[in-house]
Steps between C-alpha positions, in 0.01 A plus 500: 500500500775713353484557126798429277684826435775562246706808422363658183786641292261760360399649837811381688267399782372170633146431390254210529484282192140610458284200574428241765563127453216368287517200271225652286709812438819471296819686592739548208879509525733581209878475539743585221698192405845444352649566159644151445829576325725376782490297820303640798701680767451568872303818428241296311485256790430772753226659288306182432537363853354831625191476282471127564467577872234760419317247280518235775388743771196613302396142422559401862265780605236357265530750215429366154813619316571503127874545460653588164876519433627543145804405292645763264608243241577745217726795571822667382704295750347172382567589139864585577536172692354316203757661269781405737390139562348407163635754251149625420258740674204268443577228757386722788224256594759224545704730724185577701407133528842415648494771766131465584571135584788605725286769663221251571755258649639772728151610607416139584815472713400822679156343558313777317147405396416522133284801411152450360619630162848531348442667162770573243529800272525277192162350592336840550582679172135547382402659833807726491422616147137569594610707801747703292228568242262611775760750623546635148122532455474687831766749395742376767752352256634579152665316211830602339648282223345183642603577860229582752568729796294588806461876537598615849331834437167317469527377860541795742535274806827350371753472785246445779613144580873571503449844658702665226437843358421494128700817428806359677467174307477687171802714585705189572381296200735426213328660199734312266347164592263529205421795277165336426361581843289807561618504861829342619307311770256339254551125506465226242184290490598327175845472341505471121725254317605591144524148361158358581630328812320388815126589504256658256307803623287784350819713499723240336717221634665536837480407866359645823672756716578392854230680699191423291526126562414515872201725439368252243562190712360655819181597317466161329538291815390730784264756345521878485588550868778316685472494878875463568776554243848401612861481396847622589558867581713531186179461297321803647660722237469478211321165465213534746465874442457433128273203559277714720489783243398284205241294692344786693470705179233261373278461807329691779536225760842481669745273320664402833367547853829433678860495372742287705876486441784314668837669556826418325751233585835674542864395494721732708216756512471499119196364315552144375468493122629312200610824335737567793614138513446484879238228518460147633304246298250296698629185338852567630375585849298177516818298441628611840191590702165332549233679296265517799773660709530760221125562523530533878786750449276717281222490760730623777495839324197723441413498132502881476852534643811449284665163560880526511574147381775319688615138481602528866147603598356227279716244682364620835145487362558140390617408850189663649273329249662161570425544871144606416445184294628276779256665743196475274558179304369255764184706551168466318349802324182612676226727363521853630292574808484864605492402871879539499598872515851417376366362172264796457787740568722329240231516233422863587860591419463334160174687437684824577693553176644146491718567804683166497784618730243613757319168475827309550576725797178390668590137436847524650375702799245229584696193380515335845125546547430372148699178525365428848153454348471247216171647372636856495822382334294312239306817417819704473639233268192550282578874482859429396401247235174636359569875511878543506527210256789326678501125438662421838646181350832395658799618300708220348823427678806616314698214349870563542740352252794324666792674333859366521577777753208400724590132463853573625363690802266211586781246471732716710235534768434125501873443549510754785213324674673164458809651665276656770631844404181674606639850459593435138164327445312808629707734281419293191131493599499882502671510159232271359230713660641812330449320167136429586543142628366403843676185625316271740702227666348163580525387858739210552 
């Protein structure tokens, strides 16, 4: 049996996940979650569908998986959103509540399974404070006027994950960011607040820095070592580099065995981001496309390759998915039996770095063979539903509103048929078809 292999961002090579399927042995998966200050976009969808497929694959292969995905529910962006929406910085939890609910709704539409744990920063403050204090005690962090910074100089391996040279990073750093720092690359573990706001700590009132939260939550819910740590490629530096530095500084065992990252979603070859204003919200996309067709669209692309998002391509994916549903819907799901090489081949592609396009290629190559055998087709349906996470539920028919323009065309065509003007009737049929209306005439 082939082992599951993923590309490790640290080594840049595919490697086995490190253990065999065993329900007595736990495999831990941590994926960085959203900062809920706005609605989720297509980039979020791609990331969490990717790791949902990994989660499903591992469980399907009989691994006992503990999956943790966090919410960063206090952050500069949340505070600014609170000021904008409520006129005060202290309603950030209400902002988070609103967008977490929308995120959960979108994930449900995408058919993503809920993780084992979904911790929030605001619920992990004691653990964060304890971790910051441990770093200070170990000489890895220092306090300046109530702020606490991690000392890059105390961690010589800094840059190993992102493959960046420390001297080059220091040369490019903006020294003016804070005169409090000993090194321009030092990063905040705790941000002080002058008016006694937010949370009490040994260094005064304040709130956590961004990176420390994931170290604290990963340790609390998964232990000192995480088997697989995932997220988008934009998090490799500085977030995951900093997370690795602060966690590894306090332990001899590896903080993470394997780092996995999905590539960007792009618009016209440029990274999709809210700062650039070139993004599509999932909620808006779902108004025009079936959410499962969107999931299928993501899976047509390898997770490590950039996805150049296109509504035209999404439309084609929806057409392909609609056909797929029609083929599978009448069939019963059947437990996987390895006697079928096609099924084994499909799963082997998924084990090999989540190669969903390769797996779909096997399916399409052998489609005639698959649908000629009800048992084989039932097993393939199980792969699509249980591992790829596609619901395979028929898409609802579009309801077309009869506008005054369409009504006039229908009346004109009825009159042409009454007059036996078949040429005119056919012309009007084509006009209606161009508007998305298929006319079926009753036999006399």
